[in-house]
TORDOLUM-231831 format. One line per 2 residues: number of its first residue (from 1); their letters; for each residue x negated, y, z negated of C-alpha. Coordinates in steps of 0.25 Angstrom, whole numbers. Example, Ala and Ser with C-alpha at 12.3 -4.5 7.8 and 13.67 -1.06 7.14 Angstrom:
<recs>
1> AS> -49/-18/-31  -55/-4/-29;
</recs>
This chain:
<recs>
1> XX> 29/-191/71  30/-185/56;
3> XX> 15/-179/60  19/-172/73;
5> XX> 31/-167/64  22/-162/53;
7> XX> 13/-155/64  24/-149/72;
9> XX> 29/-141/58  16/-136/55;
11> XX> 13/-131/70  26/-127/74;
13> XX> 36/-128/62  30/-119/51;
15> XX> 22/-108/58  20/-102/44;
17> XX> 25/-106/31  24/-92/24;
19> XX> 29/-79/30  18/-71/36;
21> XX> 19/-56/31  11/-45/38;
23> XX> 11/-31/32  5/-17/36;
25> XX> -3/-14/24  -11/-21/14;
27> XX> -3/-17/1  10/-23/6;
29> XX> 3/-35/10  -2/-36/-3;
31> XX> 13/-35/-8  18/-46/0;
33> XX> 6/-55/-4  11/-55/-17;
35> XX> 24/-60/-13  19/-71/-4;
37> XX> 8/-75/-11  0/-75/4;
39> XX> -9/-66/11  -1/-55/19;
41> XX> -6/-48/31  -7/-33/34;
43> XX> -12/-24/46  -18/-12/40;
45> XX> -31/-15/33  -31/-9/18;
47> XX> -44/-1/20  -39/9/31;
49> XX> -28/19/31  -16/14/37;
51> XX> -13/27/44  -23/25/54;
53> XX> -25/11/55  -23/4/69;
55> XX> -15/-9/68  -23/-21/76;
57> XX> -15/-30/84  -19/-42/78;
59> XX> -12/-37/66  2/-33/73;
61> XX> 2/-47/78  1/-52/65;
63> XX> 12/-42/58  20/-47/72;
65> XX> 20/-61/68  23/-60/52;
67> XX> 36/-65/46  36/-51/39;
69> XX> 29/-38/42  28/-27/32;
71> XX> 25/-11/35  27/1/27;
73> XX> 33/9/38  25/22/34;
75> XX> 10/25/36  6/14/44;
77> XX> 0/13/58  13/12/69;
79> XX> 18/-3/69  26/2/83;
81> XX> 29/-12/90  25/-22/79;
83> XX> 36/-16/70  48/-16/80;
85> XX> 43/-30/85  45/-37/71;
87> XX> 59/-41/67  66/-34/57;
89> XX> 66/-45/46  51/-47/48;
91> XX> 47/-33/43  47/-25/33;
93> XX> 46/-10/33  42/-6/19;
95> XX> 46/9/18  60/3/23;
97> XX> 60/-4/8  72/0/-2;
99> XX> 67/4/-15  54/10/-11;
101> XX> 48/22/-16  44/30/-3;
103> XX> 36/43/-4  34/51/8;
105> XX> 23/61/12  23/75/15;
107> XX> 27/72/29  37/65/24;
109> XX> 32/50/29  34/39/17;
111> XX> 20/36/11  17/21/14;
113> XX> 7/17/2  21/14/-5;
115> XX> 15/2/-10  7/11/-20;
117> XX> 19/12/-29  21/-1/-36;
119> XX> 36/1/-36  37/0/-21;
121> XX> 26/-13/-21  38/-20/-28;
123> XX> 48/-15/-19  40/-19/-8;
125> XX> 36/-33/-14  51/-36/-16;
127> XX> 56/-33/-2  46/-40/5;
129> XX> 47/-53/-5  63/-53/0;
131> XX> 58/-54/13  50/-64/11;
133> XX> 60/-72/5  67/-71/18;
135> XX> 56/-75/25  51/-87/19;
137> XX> 63/-92/8  56/-104/5;
139> XX> 45/-95/-4  56/-85/-10;
141> XX> 51/-90/-24  37/-88/-21;
143> XX> 40/-74/-17  49/-69/-28;
145> XX> 39/-74/-38  28/-68/-32;
147> XX> 36/-55/-30  39/-55/-45;
149> XX> 25/-57/-49  20/-46/-41;
151> XX> 30/-35/-46  26/-39/-60;
153> XX> 12/-35/-56  16/-23/-48;
155> XX> 23/-19/-60  12/-21/-70;
157> XX> 2/-14/-60  12/-2/-61;
159> XX> 14/-1/-76  -2/-2/-75;
161> XX> -4/10/-68  8/18/-74;
163> XX> 3/15/-88  -12/18/-84;
165> XX> -9/32/-77  0/36/-89;
167> XX> -12/39/-97  -19/48/-87;
169> XX> -17/63/-90  -20/67/-76;
171> XX> -11/60/-65  -15/69/-54;
173> XX> -19/62/-42  -27/67/-29;
175> XX> -29/57/-17  -36/60/-4;
177> XX> -25/52/4  -9/53/-1;
179> XX> -10/39/-2  -5/37/-17;
181> XX> 10/44/-19  17/31/-23;
183> XX> 5/27/-32  5/41/-39;
185> XX> 19/40/-40  20/27/-46;
187> XX> 11/30/-56  15/44/-60;
189> XX> 3/51/-54  3/65/-49;
191> XX> -2/65/-35  -7/80/-33;
193> XX> -14/80/-19  -19/74/-7;
195> XX> -31/77/-1  -29/72/13;
197> XX> -18/81/19  -9/69/27;
199> XX> -16/56/33  -28/61/40;
201> XX> -26/75/37  -39/79/31;
203> XX> -38/90/20  -40/106/22;
205> XX> -50/115/14  -38/121/8;
207> XX> -32/107/5  -45/103/-2;
209> XX> -46/115/-10  -32/113/-15;
211> XX> -36/98/-19  -49/105/-27;
213> XX> -40/115/-34  -29/102/-37;
215> XX> -40/94/-42  -45/106/-52;
217> XX> -31/110/-57  -27/95/-61;
219> XX> -42/91/-64  -41/79/-56;
221> XX> -53/70/-57  -52/61/-45;
223> XX> -44/60/-31  -41/47/-25;
225> XX> -42/42/-11  -38/30/-6;
227> XX> -49/22/3  -41/21/15;
229> XX> -38/37/16  -48/46/13;
231> XX> -59/56/20  -72/57/13;
233> XX> -76/69/17  -64/77/9;
235> XX> -67/68/-2  -81/72/-4;
237> XX> -76/87/-2  -69/86/-14;
239> XX> -80/80/-21  -89/91/-19;
241> XX> -79/102/-22  -75/95/-35;
243> XX> -78/86/-45  -69/74/-42;
245> XX> -67/59/-41  -64/51/-30;
247> XX> -56/37/-33  -54/29/-20;
249> XX> -40/21/-20  -35/11/-12;
251> XX> -19/10/-10  -21/-2/1;
253> XX> -29/-11/-8  -41/-15/1;
255> XX> -46/-26/-8  -34/-26/-18;
257> XX> -21/-32/-17  -9/-22/-20;
259> XX> -8/-26/-37  -24/-23/-37;
261> XX> -25/-12/-28  -13/-5/-36;
263> XX> -21/-8/-49  -35/-2/-43;
265> XX> -29/10/-40  -22/12/-52;
267> XX> -34/10/-60  -42/19/-49;
269> XX> -33/30/-50  -33/30/-65;
271> XX> -47/32/-67  -48/42/-56;
273> XX> -38/50/-63  -45/48/-76;
275> X> -57/54/-74;
</recs>
């Protein structure tokens, strides 16, 4: 009888002991993983542009079945249908979290890469932790300790970056795609211009001439391109016209978790601006 009861509990009484969390993008999944200590699923591969990615049906099903689904609410492929089908208590829309620093693009849309500001990462982590405690009260203490540890590491990373960039003489920053406003503002860099004229909008000859003049005016030695967002043709055109380095960055963490991704970008940007 006891054996039958144990088998019943295993297969029917406890479908999963830990909450299943799913996110749209990997950086947010990384933040969740720091808190839970478990691998967190995400919909959009980190090596592609989220603006043009098409969700797979299998991933959408996994997101629907999760105990907590987290999405940015800006800059992602449309989640129509999925979002409406998930109960309010089982989803988090990141841009609705109070206390976030939200930046807007020229078209007034919220820029989605808000995790590139360490302070935003902390706000997001705190909010997610409170949600997890409600879902899984038995692991509340674990979540709190993991959150404290994550906040400590984020603050160390932020201090590391601010100190490093404070030594720079030239903090002028030009990128191919407008992916770095949260980062430059958080670390005191000066975002001068962007090569791409909006998502997928190729630069005109007039705009390229403007970029070249800015590079000459401010004696900029490097331009920055996210590996997910750039067009090799226009990078080559610029390099043929002016002596400039191209430094590739990764705002999504293809091979790194959130903290490692941020540190690597700090180091790459510092080297690029120092050259």
